[in-house]
C-alpha positions as CSV (number, residue, x, y, z in Angstrom):
1,M,95.9,79.6,105.7
2,P,96.9,77.6,102.6
3,S,97.6,79.4,99.2
4,P,94.8,79.4,96.6
5,E,94.9,76.6,94.1
6,K,97.3,77.3,91.0
7,G,95.9,79.4,88.3
8,V,92.6,80.5,90.2
9,V,92.9,83.8,88.2
10,D,94.8,85.2,85.1
11,A,96.5,88.5,85.3
12,V,96.8,91.5,83.1
13,V,99.6,94.1,83.5
14,L,98.8,97.6,82.0
15,A,102.3,98.9,80.7
16,G,101.3,101.4,78.0
17,A,101.9,104.8,79.6
18,P,104.4,106.8,77.7
19,N,107.1,108.5,79.9
20,D,106.2,112.1,79.0
21,G,105.2,113.4,82.4
22,V,107.2,114.4,85.5
23,L,109.2,111.1,85.5
24,R,110.8,112.2,82.2
25,E,113.3,114.3,84.4
26,M,114.4,111.1,86.0
27,S,114.7,108.8,83.0
28,D,114.7,109.2,79.2
29,E,113.2,105.8,78.6
30,P,110.2,106.4,76.3
31,W,107.8,104.2,78.4
32,E,107.3,104.4,82.0
33,A,107.3,100.6,82.3
34,L,110.8,100.6,81.1
35,I,112.4,103.0,83.6
36,R,115.2,101.2,85.4
37,V,114.8,100.7,89.1
38,A,117.7,99.0,91.1
39,G,118.9,97.4,87.8
40,K,115.9,96.2,86.3
41,P,112.9,97.7,84.0
42,L,110.1,98.8,86.5
43,V,107.6,96.4,84.8
44,R,109.7,93.3,85.6
45,Y,108.9,93.6,89.5
46,P,105.2,93.1,89.3
47,V,105.3,90.7,86.5
48,E,107.7,88.5,88.3
49,A,105.4,88.8,91.4
50,L,102.5,87.5,89.4
51,R,104.3,84.9,87.5
52,D,105.5,83.4,91.0
53,A,102.1,83.7,92.7
54,A,100.4,80.3,93.3
55,S,97.0,81.9,92.5
56,V,97.9,83.1,89.0
57,G,97.7,81.3,85.8
58,R,98.5,83.3,82.5
59,V,100.1,86.6,82.8
60,V,99.6,89.0,79.8
61,V,101.4,92.3,79.6
62,V,99.8,95.1,77.4
63,G,102.1,97.7,76.1
64,P,104.7,98.5,73.5
65,K,105.2,94.9,72.3
66,P,108.9,94.8,70.9
67,E,110.3,96.9,73.9
68,L,108.4,94.8,76.5
69,E,109.5,91.5,74.8
70,E,112.9,92.5,75.3
71,A,112.7,93.8,78.9
72,L,110.7,90.6,80.0
73,A,112.7,88.1,78.2
74,G,112.9,84.8,79.8
75,L,109.8,85.3,82.1
76,G,107.4,83.2,80.1
77,V,104.7,85.9,79.9
78,E,102.6,87.0,76.9
79,V,102.9,90.5,75.5
80,V,100.3,92.2,73.4
81,P,100.0,95.8,71.9
82,H,98.3,98.4,74.1
83,G,95.2,100.6,73.2
84,E,94.7,104.4,73.2
85,D,93.8,104.6,76.8
86,I,93.9,102.4,80.0
87,L,90.5,101.1,79.6
88,E,91.1,99.8,75.9
89,S,94.3,98.3,77.1
90,A,92.4,96.5,79.9
91,L,89.8,95.2,77.4
92,I,92.6,94.2,75.0
93,G,94.2,92.1,77.7
94,S,91.2,90.6,79.0
95,R,90.0,89.6,75.6
96,H,93.3,88.1,74.9
97,L,93.0,86.0,78.0
98,A,89.5,84.9,77.1
99,A,90.8,83.2,74.0
100,G,91.3,79.5,75.0
101,S,91.4,80.3,78.8
102,E,90.6,77.5,81.1
103,V,90.3,79.6,84.2
104,E,86.8,79.8,85.9
105,P,84.8,81.6,86.8
106,G,86.5,84.2,84.6
107,L,88.3,86.4,87.2
108,V,91.1,88.6,85.8
109,L,93.7,90.5,88.2
110,F,94.7,93.8,86.7
111,A,97.8,95.5,87.8
112,T,99.6,98.5,86.8
113,A,103.3,98.4,85.6
114,D,104.4,100.6,88.3
115,V,103.9,98.7,91.6
116,P,107.4,97.1,92.2
117,L,106.9,96.3,95.8
118,I,104.2,93.6,95.5
119,T,105.2,90.0,96.2
120,P,103.8,86.6,95.2
121,E,102.6,86.3,98.9
122,I,100.7,89.6,98.7
123,V,99.1,88.6,95.3
124,D,98.0,85.3,97.0
125,G,96.7,86.8,100.0
126,L,94.5,89.4,97.8
127,V,93.2,86.8,95.6
128,R,92.3,84.5,98.8
129,R,90.4,87.4,100.4
130,C,88.5,88.2,97.2
131,L,87.5,84.6,96.6
132,E,86.3,84.4,100.2
133,L,84.1,87.4,99.8
134,G,82.6,86.7,96.4
135,G,81.7,89.2,93.9
136,E,82.3,90.7,90.5
137,V,84.6,93.6,91.1
138,F,87.1,93.8,93.9
139,Y,89.1,96.8,94.9
140,P,91.8,96.8,97.7
141,I,91.9,99.7,100.2
142,I,94.6,100.3,102.8
143,E,94.1,102.0,106.0
144,R,96.2,105.2,106.5
145,S,97.8,104.0,109.7
146,V,98.9,100.9,108.0
147,M,100.3,102.9,105.0
148,E,102.2,105.5,107.2
149,E,103.5,102.9,109.4
150,R,105.5,101.1,106.6
151,F,106.0,104.2,104.4
152,P,106.0,107.3,106.7
153,D,107.2,109.7,104.0
154,T,105.1,108.7,101.1
155,R,102.2,111.0,100.0
156,R,99.0,109.4,98.9
157,T,95.3,110.6,98.3
158,Y,93.1,109.4,101.3
159,A,89.2,109.2,101.7
160,T,87.6,109.2,105.0
161,L,85.0,106.5,105.6
162,R,83.1,105.7,108.9
163,G,85.5,103.3,110.5
164,G,88.9,104.5,108.9
165,T,90.7,106.6,106.5
166,F,91.7,104.6,103.3
167,T,93.8,105.0,100.1
168,G,93.3,102.7,97.2
169,G,95.5,100.1,95.9
170,N,96.9,99.5,92.4
171,L,95.7,96.0,91.8
172,F,92.0,95.0,91.3
173,L,90.2,91.9,90.4
174,A,87.1,91.8,87.9
175,D,85.0,89.3,86.4
176,R,85.6,89.3,82.5
177,A,81.9,89.5,81.8
178,A,81.5,92.5,84.1
179,V,84.4,94.3,82.5
180,E,82.7,93.8,79.1
181,R,79.3,94.7,80.4
182,E,80.3,97.9,82.2
183,Q,82.9,99.3,79.9
184,A,80.8,102.5,79.1
185,T,80.5,103.2,82.9
186,A,84.2,102.5,83.4
187,R,85.2,104.9,80.6
188,A,82.9,107.6,82.1
189,L,84.6,107.2,85.6
190,I,88.1,107.3,84.1
191,K,87.3,110.5,82.1
192,A,85.6,112.2,85.2
193,R,88.4,111.1,87.8
194,K,89.9,114.7,87.8
195,N,86.8,116.6,87.4
196,P,84.7,116.7,90.6
197,L,81.6,117.9,88.9
198,R,81.6,115.3,86.1
199,M,82.3,112.7,88.8
200,A,79.2,113.9,90.8
201,Q,77.1,113.5,87.7
202,T,78.5,109.9,87.2
203,L,78.4,108.7,90.8
204,G,75.6,110.9,91.9
205,L,75.8,114.1,94.1
206,S,74.5,112.4,97.2
207,F,77.2,109.9,97.1
208,I,79.9,112.5,96.8
209,L,78.4,114.5,99.8
210,R,78.3,111.4,102.0
211,L,81.9,110.6,101.0
212,V,83.1,114.2,101.6
213,F,81.4,114.4,105.1
214,G,82.6,110.8,106.1
215,L,79.1,109.5,106.2
216,L,79.8,106.3,104.2
217,D,81.3,103.1,105.6
218,V,82.8,100.3,103.6
219,A,79.5,98.4,103.3
220,G,77.8,101.6,102.2
221,L,80.4,102.2,99.6
222,E,80.0,98.7,98.3
223,A,76.2,99.0,98.2
224,H,76.1,102.4,96.3
225,V,78.5,101.2,93.6
226,S,76.7,97.8,93.3
227,R,73.3,99.5,93.0
228,T,74.4,102.4,90.8
229,F,76.4,100.2,88.2
230,G,74.4,97.0,88.5
231,L,77.4,94.8,89.6
232,E,78.5,93.1,92.7
233,A,81.4,95.3,94.1
234,R,83.7,94.7,97.0
235,A,86.1,97.1,98.7
236,V,88.6,94.8,100.2
237,V,90.5,96.0,103.3
238,V,94.0,94.7,103.1
239,P,97.1,94.8,105.4
240,W,99.7,95.2,102.6
241,P,100.6,98.8,102.1
242,E,103.0,97.7,99.1
243,I,99.8,97.5,97.0
244,G,99.3,101.2,97.6
245,I,102.8,102.2,96.4
246,D,103.0,103.1,92.7
247,V,105.5,105.2,90.7
248,D,103.9,108.4,89.7
249,K,106.2,111.1,90.9
250,P,110.0,111.5,91.2
251,E,109.9,110.9,95.0
252,D,108.1,107.8,94.4
253,L,110.9,106.5,92.2
254,E,113.4,107.5,94.7
255,L,111.7,105.7,97.4
256,V,111.2,102.4,95.6
257,T,114.8,102.6,94.3
258,A,116.2,102.9,97.7
259,L,114.0,100.1,99.1
260,L,114.8,97.8,96.3
261,E,118.5,98.5,96.2
262,R,118.6,97.9,100.1
263,E,116.9,94.5,99.4
264,R,119.2,93.5,96.6
265,A,122.2,94.3,98.8
266,R,121.2,91.9,101.5
């Protein structure tokens, strides 16, 4: 299948997380995006993949501006200062892209800075699938069997739906207008993500119970989110486990370092 037309979407890379958690024992860099992996800052890997993807036009990186400009020198991407939280940073990136953008219909591909295994081909494949489905918000999910076949030693959080057990990816696409319209809902979900009771209040207890007992399928998940939040949501089953590998823990950093050093040695 041919690649999407050049510049179908713009991209925002969220790179404003301070290195003040468990990764601090692995690196004394002040920002997680700047932790060195196989000779390069972590953030360079997803930025290079997005820059080289046929489907991506502009790339904006949101984070500590002076440090990122140095780390990303020569890549031809834009850097803007981050906000107080991940949602504010996403809005900053989206609004920056909206100024003077020629991309229609306004889709933005959001990526975190800690997904070093994605490739231009994976990015193009994801964008292609999302455009074929149609919608306003697209979230990739990966089957457990696919994830564990490629990365048998990695630990991920999975949810069981009718038809499979899935983990989420670290890229998602959203229409700019939907991001602006639903920012209050997005903020509530982010605040509730580690509190089951608050999450139940946000998504609805019946949804949580159906999810816990495996009574939802992918279509049911899409329908509930679309109905609850007034947007057209799509859960996109993808065959690329690399989308599901982020660097949250020391063992994640060790895994991606080993893989990327092996690739560099070829």
